[in-house]
C-alpha positions, 0 to 999 in steps of 0.5 A: 310147481312141483309135488311129491306123490306116493305111487300106488299100483292098484289106484283106479285114478290118475292121482288124488289131491288132498285138502292141505295141497288145495289150500296151500296153492289157493285152488278154486273149484267150479262145480258148475263148469266141471273145472278147478283153477290152479293159479291161472290154469284151468283143469277139467275135473273127472266126471263120475260115470258110475250109474246110480239106482235107488234100492227098493224092497222086493217084498214086505219084510219084518226086522226083529229087534237086535237082529241082522236080516238078509232082504232082497231089493230091486233096482230101478227099471232101465238100470244099465249094468257094467260089464263086471256086473258088480254093484256098490251098495250103501245107505242113503244117509249113514246109519239110517233107513226111512228116517229110522235111527238104529235101522241101517243098511250095511255097505257091500259089493254085490253081484247082480243077476238078470232079475235085477234083484240084490241081497242086502243086509239090514241091521236093527240095533234097537229093541223095536220090531220094524215092518218095512213095506214092499217098495220101501227105499232102503239105500242106493247102488252104483256100478263098479268098473273093472278098474274099481276091482281089486283082486286079492292073492290066494293067500290073502283071499278067503271064502265068506259064507252068507251071513246068518241071522242071529238074535242078540239077547236083551238081557235087561229084558230077560231079567238076568241078575247082575253077576250072572250075565256071562254064564247065561250068555255062554249058555244061550250061545251054546243053545242058540238053535233052541231060540225062535228067531222070528214068529214063523220060526216054530219047532215041530215035535213028533213026540205026540200028535193031535187026533180029532176023534168025531166017531161017525158024525157027519161033517159040520158046516157052520155059516161064517159070521159077518166081520166088521170091515174095519176088523178085516185087517186083523184077520188078514194079518193073522192068516198071513202070519199063520200061512207064512209059518205053515200053521195053516194051509188052503182047504177044500174040506167039507167041514167049516167053522166061523171066525170071530174077532175077540178083544184081548185084555190089553185092548188089542184084537185077535182072530179066533175060530169058533170050535164050539160045535166041534167040541160037542162031538169030539171024544174027550181026552182025560189026560189031567193037568197038574194040581197047582197045590202039588206044584207049589209043594214040590218047589220046597225051599229052592233059591234059584228059579228059571222060567221058560216059555215056548214060542206059540207052544200049541203050534209046535204040535202037529195035527194028524193028517186025517184030522186037519180037514176037521179044523177048517174055517171060512173067511173072506179070503177063502177056506183054510185048515190047520197043520198044527194044533189050534187054540179053542179045541177042548182037547188041546190042553190035555194033548199039550200037557201030555207032551210036556210030561213026556219031555220033562220025564225024569226031571221032576226033581228040578223042573215042571211044566204047567202047559207051556210054562216051564219052571226050573228050580234049584236049592242052593248051588248055582252050578247045579242050576246051570246043569239043570237048565242045560238038561231041560234044553237038551230035552227041548232039542230032543223033541224039537221045541223052540223058546220065546226068549223075551218071555224067559227069565234066568237065575231069579231068586224070586219069580212069578209063576201061575199067579203066585210069587215064589222064593226060598222063604215061601209063597205069596199071591202075585200082587198084579193079580191081587191089584186087578181084584182090588180094582174091580167094581161091585158086581151087577149080576150073578155072573160077575159075582161068580167070577169074583168068588172064583178069583178069590177062591184061587187064593183061598189058601191065604185067607182064613175063614174065606167061606164065612166072609163070602157067605153073603155073596155066595147066597146070591148065586143060589138057584132061585135067589133074587139078586139084591146088592145090600150093605152086607154084600158090599161089606163082604165084597170090600173085606175080601178085597182087603184080605187079599192085600194083607195075606201072610207069606205061606211057608213050604211044607217040610216033610221032615218036621211035624205039623201043627193043625189049628181048627175052630167051630166056624170050620176054619183050619190052619196048618203050621210048622215050626221053623229052625228059629222056633217060630210057627209059620202057616202052610195052609188055611182052610175054611168051609161054610156049614149047611143049614142043617149043620148050623144046628149042631152043638159046638162040640159037634162043629169042632169035631167036624172041623177036625174031620174036615181039615184032616180030610182036605190036608191028608196029602200033607198029614198022611 
């Protein structure tokens, strides 16, 4: 029997037999005997003397969607290394970790130190976030002998840096319109340092710093609230997250405030600190929030919109060192205090709005912010919109702020902002918010009535004579009024909900065109402007409920008051 072979200088085995040769000569394999039979001759098989070990995570790890994360794994105790101290790392099953498709361990060769810990690269190719526990089995390793090692010549060799974790954007989730993908991909790659890669990846601006001024007031120490045992995991997870992100630190402060576990609208729980007693003694900051009417008026007839959202915006603002002890809170894990600006303080919105005004100073013609919601708008030119986005990115980088990419939307021709839907044609209520109002049951107490009227009042610019419609409900909120739900109240309640579902699209005010103001003696008003097509479109609706004395006026007096009231309220448009 003869056979031709290729001679390979660096082959670590004597020879390798292919399946075609085994089949041609009728070779039989006996794995129980460790032999193969060729004709009447038995040949002993080489045994794989490479020692194997299961790989387990050294600590709990979060693998974000569409990312590659470097994790440290441990070898089994008693594992014996070869002289070369090299390991071949691979999956237990190809492309799968813990029976999770799309989560895979990348094969590699690693140098092992005396600690028996090895860095490995785990890829998450899904849109799901995986949290792997400490001790989870992620793969296996086997030792390599000197014969397994192939040394490259200097010309062929190259230095490889440690892989960096990068976020791959899921552009469908970002709502990027078709035809704009490449522009946005290029823009995001250029500014990838602005994107928070994980929850603990926060910026830390020094542009403003929050100070908690309590004057000479002595420290407040409130007793901790009792937390249900089945809710303690909510507190544990929140503290672990904030501690890992260095948002909080351990404290020995004389101040102390209690924790409470609150239920969010989606039914999930979150940990909150009850700062109410602190808010009573803090010197208030009077920095104003932007007027929503002014924001909507400034947008004009913009065609392209981009909305940006900061990753835990409040936590990107640092606290003054002397103020940190005043944010201390107590729980079953001990006492902690905030390094970053916490939620729940009365001055927090004012401080954050001051920061955003400084960040976007000079960009008012194409960008604005209401707290951490940033809106970039451009009239017609797509290239100008890209330049505007880049300018805002530059400002965020200058002030060390980071974005939450999943909540950002680019190049939208219609977008939701502050409860409104805006596009180049005008403004309308956000239908999700309207649907929430429409599905509300009839109020059962004064507090619920006030909440309903407040929600409707947010969209009062869309509803003519809202005050008159809501009069039966408003009467129930008066001091000493008896709560009695009548058919008239139910009719007003249903009519208001129905009115919000059929509201007109309000046009943007154009300062280059004259206004037309309509009023009536029911103290209602409508501000309109003529379009290029010759039609009139409403800009704003007003309504006002007359007092008991005013209802006794004559018709002409009511009409005169309606004109006076409308001119007074719409002065910012008509001046």
